[in-house]
Each structure stands twice: as C-alpha cells, then as structure tokens.
C-alpha positions in Angstrom: 209.1 91.9 25.8 207.6 88.6 27.0 209.8 86.1 28.9 210.2 82.9 26.9 209.2 79.8 28.9 209.5 76.2 28.0 206.4 74.5 26.8 204.3 72.7 29.4 203.3 69.1 29.1 199.6 69.1 28.3 197.4 66.1 29.4 193.7 65.8 28.5 191.5 63.7 30.7 188.1 62.4 29.4 185.7 59.5 29.8 183.2 57.8 27.6 180.4 58.4 30.1 179.9 60.5 33.2 180.0 59.3 36.7 183.3 57.3 36.5 185.4 59.8 38.5 187.0 61.8 35.6 187.1 65.1 37.5 188.3 63.3 40.7 191.2 61.9 38.7 192.0 65.3 37.0 192.0 67.2 40.3 194.0 64.7 42.3 196.5 64.2 39.6 197.0 67.9 39.4 197.5 68.1 43.2 199.9 65.1 43.2 202.1 66.8 40.6 202.0 70.0 42.5 203.1 68.2 45.6 206.1 67.0 43.6 207.1 70.6 43.2 205.8 71.0 39.7 204.0 74.1 38.5 200.6 72.9 37.5 197.5 74.5 35.9 194.1 72.8 35.7 191.7 73.9 33.0 188.1 72.8 33.8 187.0 72.2 30.2 183.9 70.2 31.2 181.9 73.2 30.0 178.3 73.5 31.2 178.9 71.0 34.1 182.2 72.4 35.5 182.8 71.4 39.2 186.6 71.2 39.7 186.5 74.2 42.0 184.2 72.3 44.3 186.7 69.4 44.6 189.4 71.9 45.3 187.4 73.8 47.8 187.8 77.3 46.3 185.5 80.1 45.2 185.9 81.3 41.7 184.5 84.8 40.9 185.3 84.5 37.2 185.5 81.6 34.7 186.6 80.8 31.2 183.3 82.3 29.9 184.6 85.8 30.9 187.7 85.1 28.8 185.6 84.2 25.8 183.5 87.4 26.2 186.7 89.5 26.3 185.9 90.6 29.9 188.9 89.0 31.6 192.3 87.5 30.6 193.2 84.0 31.3 195.6 85.2 34.0 192.8 87.2 35.7 190.4 84.3 35.9 192.9 81.7 37.2 192.7 81.0 40.9 195.6 79.7 42.9 194.3 76.9 45.1 195.6 76.0 48.6 197.2 72.9 47.1 199.3 75.1 44.8 197.4 74.3 41.6 196.4 77.2 39.3 192.8 76.6 38.4 191.1 78.0 35.3 187.4 77.5 36.2 184.8 76.3 33.7 181.2 77.4 33.4 178.5 75.4 35.2 174.8 75.4 34.6 174.7 77.3 31.3 173.5 75.4 28.3 175.2 77.6 25.8 178.6 76.9 27.5 178.1 73.2 26.8 177.6 73.8 23.1 180.5 76.0 22.1 181.4 76.0 18.4 184.9 75.3 17.1 185.8 78.9 16.8 185.1 79.4 20.5 187.1 76.2 21.4 189.9 77.6 19.3 189.7 80.9 21.2 190.1 79.1 24.5 193.1 77.1 23.3 194.7 80.2 21.8 194.2 82.1 25.0 197.0 80.0 26.5 199.5 81.4 24.1 199.3 84.7 26.0 199.8 83.1 29.4 203.0 84.4 30.8 203.1 82.1 33.8 205.8 79.4 33.7 204.2 75.9 33.9 205.4 72.3 33.9 201.9 70.8 33.3 198.5 71.8 32.0 195.8 69.2 33.0 192.6 69.6 30.9 189.5 68.1 32.5 187.3 67.5 29.4 183.6 66.6 29.3 182.4 63.0 29.0 181.4 61.6 25.6 182.4 62.1 22.0 181.0 65.6 21.2 183.0 67.9 18.8 184.2 70.1 21.7 185.5 67.0 23.6 187.4 65.8 20.5 188.8 69.3 19.8 190.1 69.7 23.4 191.6 66.2 23.4 193.3 66.9 20.0 194.8 70.1 21.4 196.6 68.1 24.2 199.8 66.1 23.8 198.6 63.1 25.8 195.1 61.7 26.4 193.9 59.8 29.5 190.6 57.9 29.4 189.1 57.2 32.7 186.8 54.1 33.0 185.5 51.7 35.6 184.6 48.0 35.4 181.0 48.4 34.3 179.6 47.4 30.9 178.3 50.9 30.0 181.6 52.6 31.1 183.7 50.0 29.1 181.5 50.3 26.0 181.6 54.1 26.0 185.3 54.3 26.7 185.8 52.0 23.7 183.6 54.3 21.6 185.7 57.3 22.7 189.0 55.6 21.9 187.6 54.4 18.5 186.7 58.0 17.5 190.0 59.5 18.8 192.3 56.9 17.2 190.5 56.1 13.9 188.5 59.2 13.0 190.7 61.9 14.6 194.0 59.9 14.2 195.1 60.8 17.7 197.8 58.8 19.5 199.2 58.8 23.1 196.1 57.3 24.6 196.3 56.0 28.1 193.7 54.1 30.2 193.1 54.9 33.9 190.9 52.2 35.5 189.1 53.9 38.4 187.3 52.5 41.4 188.8 49.1 41.0 189.0 46.6 43.9 192.7 46.0 43.5 195.7 46.8 41.3 195.3 43.4 39.7 191.7 44.1 38.8 192.9 47.4 37.2 195.5 45.6 35.1 193.0 43.0 34.1 190.5 45.7 33.0 193.2 47.4 31.0 194.2 44.1 29.4 190.7 43.4 28.3 190.3 46.9 26.8 193.7 46.8 25.1 192.9 43.4 23.6 189.7 44.7 22.1 191.3 47.9 20.8 194.1 46.0 19.2 191.8 43.4 17.7 189.1 45.7 16.3 190.8 49.1 15.9 194.4 48.0 15.1 195.4 50.4 17.8 196.9 49.6 21.2 196.4 51.8 24.3 198.7 52.2 27.3 198.2 51.7 31.1 199.5 54.5 33.4 198.0 53.1 36.6 194.8 52.3 38.4 192.9 54.0 41.2 191.4 51.7 43.9 188.0 52.1 45.4 188.5 54.0 48.7 185.7 55.2 50.9 188.0 58.0 52.1 187.8 59.4 48.5 184.1 60.0 49.0 184.6 61.4 52.4 187.1 63.9 51.0 184.6 65.0 48.3 182.0 65.6 51.0 184.5 67.9 52.7 185.3 69.7 49.5 188.9 68.4 49.6 191.1 66.2 47.5 192.0 62.8 49.0 195.6 63.9 49.1 194.6 66.7 51.5 192.0 64.8 53.4 193.7 61.4 53.8 197.3 61.5 52.6 197.9 58.0 54.0 195.0 56.4 52.2 195.1 53.9 49.3 193.6 56.5 47.0 196.2 59.1 47.9 199.0 56.5 47.3 197.5 55.6 43.9 197.5 59.3 42.8 201.1 59.7 43.9 202.0 56.7 41.8 200.0 58.1 38.9 201.9 61.4 39.1 205.2 59.4 39.2 204.1 57.5 36.0 203.2 60.7 34.3 206.6 62.2 35.1 208.3 59.1 33.8 206.8 59.4 30.4 209.2 60.3 27.6 209.1 63.8 26.1 207.0 64.7 23.1 209.2 67.0 21.1 207.1 68.1 18.1 203.6 69.6 17.7 201.2 67.2 15.8 200.1 69.8 13.2 196.8 70.5 14.9 195.6 73.4 17.0 197.4 72.8 20.3 197.7 74.5 23.7 200.8 76.6 24.0 201.5 76.3 20.3 203.6 79.5 20.2 205.9 78.2 23.0 206.3 74.9 21.2 207.3 76.6 18.0 209.7 79.0 19.7 211.4 76.5 22.0 214.0 74.3 20.4 213.5 71.5 22.9 209.9 71.6 24.1 210.4 69.4 27.2 213.3 68.6 29.4 
C-alpha cells in the first residue's frame, strides 16, 4: 500500500522567447527553495533543448524519454543534485522530443501520480513559445511564471504567451518575473507596463513576484556549471532568488484542481487539504 503524501505545489516557468534566462530562473528558484528546507523536484520540460542538468552540474544517465518509452520509472531517472534538488532530466538534441503529441505530454504528467517521494514543490521548466506542449504543461501546473527581460522582442512574445494562456486556455495564476534588470525599480516598472497592457487589451491582470537584477556573477556561475546560489551566495543575484523563494512561499494555497489534466492529480483528489 502506498503512503499518502500531501500534494506538492506545482509551478510552471516559461517565456515568450528563448534567451531571457528562463532555465536560470527555474534552476535557481528550485535551489533557493531547497535551501529553505523544502523538498523540491525540478522537471526539465524544455524537451529537445533540455539543459537544466548543465546548470546544476550533474550527469544524468537517463531522462524523461526513457520514462516515455517504458524503460525506466520516473523515480529511476530522477537525480539528486548536490544542492538537494531532485532533477528529472529532459531530452536534448532530439527533434522528436521537441514535438511530442498530447498523449505523450499526458503520459509525462500522469507519471507523477506514481511518484512515491514526498515533495513540497515541483518546478516545471517549460520551453519558450506558445506551442501545444508548452500550453499543456503550463495548464498542468497550479501557478505560471513568465520570465521576460526589457527588450521589445521579449516583451512582445511574453504578451503573446500571456494572451494565449489567459484568453484561449483560460488559465489564471500568471506571474511575471522581470529578469536581467538594472534595478528593482526597473523590474517594477517593466511589470507595471506589462500589467497595464494586459489589463487594457486582455481584460486580465498579471502579478509580480519579484525581479532578478543583472549580475555578472550569474554568468560566471554558469561557466562553472553552478547556480549563483552555490557560486556566489553573497551576490545580488543570489539575494534576488532568495527573495523570490520567499515570495513563492508566501503565496496563498490553491485548494482545488482546475478540472484539467494536472501534475499529482491523484494526490489532489485524495488529500482533503491539498496544501498546508
């Protein structure tokens, strides 16, 4: 008989375009939560271009593709990183992995129902853009974080992603993470501009969890295959991620499933109170 565990809080992280630091945010947020004593799993769902294992400095003999093919279980492919995060590696460099159909996406999501590991958080690092797999993964999460930077193309593509998620997919709990900003004020201003546009043209507001400042130590950490929290815990970037983790923990609980296919659906249905 399986041990019944409470349902983890599931956070999807995406971006309208690549190159805005989405995986950096995903990895460092996961590590920051683990440093707070939380049990955290990171799913690299950027299928076809997965690289979270590089940022965490671990070797991963198996990946989510082995789970899809029935060769391994989710528990078997997960790797415990030195930072205390349980990583489910994605597939990198395979075109077919980047074009999964909805049945395969559903199989990945359902695989988490069999996971016996107790968890506080599942962080899902989703691909950039508005492809069907991206939207399916984001819909399977309870909260959605959109990473953007203060560049016209990033802003336009982030708006496009928010538009599709909120109007076409009718998803809520959307939060903005301005990344690589010069100051906290610049991050708040970028959020304010985006929220004004979303409110005016979509009739939907978004929320601000926090901003990540530009920090050359972030790049130095990446070159050393480390997170900034490992490489430079006293840096501005590390402090920003600790604040972001605090903001995530301060969010109110989401008690009910939204009726869609979701991660840990069985736990949510079996647990009277999904979150503490």
